[in-house]
Each structure stands twice: as structure tokens, then as C-alpha cells.
C-alpha positions in Angstrom: -39.6 40.8 21.8 -41.9 43.3 20.3 -45.1 42.2 18.6 -44.0 43.4 15.2 -40.8 41.5 15.4 -42.6 38.3 16.3 -45.1 38.8 13.4 -42.2 39.1 11.0 -39.9 36.4 12.4 -42.5 33.7 12.7 -43.5 33.6 9.0 -39.9 34.0 7.8 -38.7 31.1 9.9 -41.6 28.9 8.8 -41.1 29.7 5.1 -37.4 29.1 5.4 -37.9 25.8 7.1 -40.4 24.6 4.6 -38.1 25.5 1.6 -35.2 23.9 3.3 -37.0 20.6 4.1 -39.0 20.3 0.9 -36.5 21.6 -1.7 -33.0 22.1 -0.5 -32.7 18.9 1.4 -33.8 16.9 -1.7 -31.2 18.3 -4.0 -28.7 15.6 -3.0 -25.8 18.0 -3.0 -22.4 16.7 -1.9 -21.6 17.4 1.7 -23.9 19.6 3.8 -27.4 20.8 3.1 -27.8 24.6 2.3 -29.0 26.1 5.6 -31.6 28.7 4.7 -32.9 28.7 8.2 -29.5 29.7 9.5 -29.3 32.7 7.1 -32.7 33.9 8.2 -31.7 33.8 11.9 -28.4 35.6 11.0 -30.2 38.3 9.1 -32.7 39.0 11.9 -30.0 38.9 14.5 -28.0 41.6 12.6 -30.9 44.0 13.0 -32.5 42.9 16.4 -29.3 42.5 18.3 -28.0 39.6 20.5 -31.1 39.2 22.7 -33.5 39.1 19.8 -31.1 37.0 17.8 -30.9 34.4 20.6 -34.7 34.2 20.9 -35.3 33.9 17.2 -32.5 31.3 16.9 -33.8 29.2 19.8 -37.4 29.0 18.5 -36.3 28.5 14.9 -34.0 25.7 15.9 -36.7 24.1 18.1 -39.1 24.2 15.2 -36.4 22.5 13.0 -35.9 19.8 15.7 -39.6 19.0 15.7 -40.2 19.2 11.9 -40.0 15.9 10.1 -37.9 14.1 9.0 -35.9 15.0 12.1 -33.5 12.2 13.1 -31.7 13.9 16.0 -32.4 14.8 19.6 -34.9 17.6 20.3 -33.1 20.7 21.3 -29.9 20.0 19.5 -30.4 22.5 16.7 -32.2 24.9 19.0 -29.0 25.2 21.1 -26.9 25.8 18.0 -29.1 28.5 16.5 -29.5 30.2 19.8 -25.8 30.6 20.2 -25.4 31.6 16.6 -28.1 34.2 16.9 -26.6 35.6 20.0 -23.1 35.8 18.5 -24.4 37.4 15.3 -26.4 40.0 17.2 -23.3 41.1 19.1 -21.9 42.5 15.8 -24.8 44.9 15.4 -23.5 48.5 15.4 -24.9 51.1 17.8 -26.5 52.9 14.8 -28.3 49.7 13.8 -27.0 49.9 10.2 -23.9 48.3 8.8 -21.8 50.6 6.6 -20.7 47.9 4.2 -21.5 44.3 3.4 -18.1 43.0 4.7 -19.2 42.5 8.3 -22.4 40.6 7.4 -20.5 38.5 5.0 -18.0 37.6 7.7 -20.8 36.8 10.1 -22.3 34.4 7.5 -19.0 32.6 7.1 -18.6 32.4 10.9 -22.1 31.2 11.4 -21.7 28.5 8.7 -18.5 27.2 10.3 -19.7 27.6 13.9 -23.1 25.9 13.4 -21.5 22.9 11.6 -18.9 22.5 14.3 -21.4 22.9 17.2 -23.9 20.6 15.6 -21.2 17.9 15.1 -19.8 18.5 18.6 -23.2 18.3 20.3 -23.9 15.2 18.2 -20.7 13.6 19.4 -21.8 14.2 23.0 -25.1 12.4 22.5 -23.6 9.5 20.5 -24.3 10.7 16.9 -21.3 9.9 14.8 -22.7 10.8 11.4 -20.3 13.7 11.0 -17.4 11.3 11.3 -18.5 9.2 8.4 -19.1 12.1 6.1 -16.0 14.0 7.1 -16.0 17.2 9.2 -13.7 19.0 6.7 -16.0 18.3 3.8 -19.0 19.4 5.8 -17.3 22.7 6.8 -16.3 23.5 3.2 -19.6 22.6 1.6 -21.7 24.4 4.3 -19.7 27.6 4.0 -19.9 27.5 0.2 -23.6 26.8 0.0 -24.4 29.5 2.6 -22.3 32.1 0.8 -24.1 31.4 -2.4 -27.5 31.8 -0.7 -26.6 34.8 1.5 -26.8 37.6 -1.1 -30.4 36.5 -1.9 -31.6 36.1 1.6 -29.7 38.1 4.3 -30.1 41.6 2.7 -33.8 41.0 2.1 -34.4 39.7 5.7 -32.4 42.7 7.1 -34.4 45.2 5.0 -37.7 43.7 6.1 -36.6 43.8 9.8 -35.6 47.4 9.6 -38.8 48.3 7.7 -41.0 46.9 10.4 -39.1 48.6 13.2 -39.2 51.9 11.3 -42.9 51.7 10.6 -43.6 51.1 14.3 -41.5 54.1 15.4 -42.9 56.4 12.7 -46.5 55.5 13.2 -47.3 58.9 14.5 -46.8 60.4 11.0 -44.2 63.0 12.2 -41.8 62.0 9.5 -38.8 61.8 11.9 -36.2 59.1 11.6 -36.3 56.0 13.7 -33.3 57.0 15.8 -34.7 60.4 16.6 -38.1 59.0 17.5 -36.4 56.3 19.7 -34.5 59.1 21.5 -37.7 61.0 21.9 -39.4 58.1 23.6 -36.5 57.7 26.0 -36.6 61.3 27.0 -40.2 60.7 28.4 -41.6 63.9 27.1 -39.1 66.3 28.7 -38.5 68.0 25.4 -42.2 68.7 25.0 -42.3 70.3 28.4 -39.3 72.4 27.7 -40.8 73.7 24.5 -44.1 74.5 26.3 -42.1 76.4 28.9 -40.3 78.4 26.3 -43.5 79.3 24.5 -45.0 80.6 27.8 -41.9 82.7 28.4 -42.1 84.2 24.9 -45.8 85.0 25.4 -45.1 86.6 28.8 -42.3 88.6 27.3 -44.5 89.9 24.6 -47.2 91.0 27.0 -44.6 92.8 29.2 -43.2 94.5 26.0 -46.6 95.6 24.9 -47.4 97.0 28.4 -44.1 98.9 28.4 -44.8 100.2 24.9 -48.2 101.5 26.0 -46.7 103.2 29.1 -43.9 104.8 27.1 -46.4 106.0 24.5 -48.7 107.6 27.1 -45.7 109.3 28.8 -44.5 110.7 25.4 -48.0 112.0 24.6 -48.3 113.7 28.0 -44.8 115.3 27.5 -45.8 116.6 24.1 -49.0 118.0 25.4 -47.1 119.9 28.2 -44.7 121.3 25.7 -47.5 122.5 23.4 -49.2 124.1 26.3 -46.0 126.0 27.3 -45.6 127.3 23.7 -49.2 128.5 23.6 -48.6 130.5 26.7 
């Protein structure tokens, strides 16, 4: 990952985890706990793509596994968020920008359902039966509802910050070009600059040849006029 992405992702993940542990987890809401950390991972994955989303999801989940009061096996939530970040990043369009909020909204719903099912499934494999006592249906409904309520206040902001940092890095030369144009220019490895220099040299050479031809033509015309005047004088 790029340095600017790490510098943005790390504080966002830490802030989201602190808010989730200290505030959201203590609200005593029925069913699941609002997963602010999941929404941050989804927002970053929608901009960074599947590779960046998987990396951010893994480290965010691992930090949540280590943060108190964690009562589950280490690596359980890291696996869940890694898969969710990868899957969310696959929906990133080639242009890097979503035309409407429909797709991100569907990704949030899928992430809420998928993370709850995966967390309960991994817990069943390691002997954690807490989801059975609460009820998997109630967890799915409550997790989806809470995440949908938080998504309009978190996902667009996270996506805007992620795009801004990437655009600032690409536009750091002050040329004023768009991020996509600058990215293409980096991929061309300077061939466009070489072509423009070659064109300038051709133009200059053509100008010199034209001026030389103009001088020769002017001299020939003057000699011809002189000969004609001499004939008339005679």
C-alpha cells in the first residue's frame, strides 16, 4: 500500500475502533452492536480496490481482536474483515468513482449480512455458541439496520477522504491535471514528453529550412530584377 493510504487508514481505523468500544458497545441495543469499524473498511475498500481493502480489513480486524474487552480467538475478526474488504473492493469501478449511491448501499447491506454470518460461522468452528443463544436471525436484522443507519454518516466521508489523499498525491506537481490523466501519464513513462520534444525539434528545423528557402528566393528575385533593369537601360 502507498504511504498516504496507510497514513489515512491507520487513524480512521483507530478512531472507529475507539468509538465502537467506548460508545457503541455500551448503548445496550437489542441484537448486534453497530459496527463502525466495518463501515470504515468498506468505505476504504470502495476506493482502494480489493487488494487495499483486504489489507485494511485484515489489520483493522486484528486490531479489534487485540483490543479489550475481546472475548474471542485472535484472528477471528481479522479473517472476517479481510474477506469483506476484498469483496467490497471488487465492486470498485474502473473509473474509481461510483455514479450513484445504490452500489455502495448494496455493498453495506452485503457486508453487514456477510460479516455477521462469517463471524458466527467461524465461532461455531472454534466452539463459540453465543450466536445460537441470541438468535442468528435477530443478529442479521439488527446488524443490517444499525449499519444502514450509520452508513450515510460514515461511508461517504471515508470515501471522500480516501479519494482526496490519492488525488493530492497525484496532483503534487501542480500541473492541475486530473488524477486519471496523471496516472496515465506516469504509466506512459515519459514517452509523451519525448514525442513533444521531437515535434518541437521538427518544427524548428522546418522554420530554419523555410527561412533559408525564403532568403534564396529573395536573392534570386533581386538578381532577376537587376538583370531586367540593366536590359532596359541598354
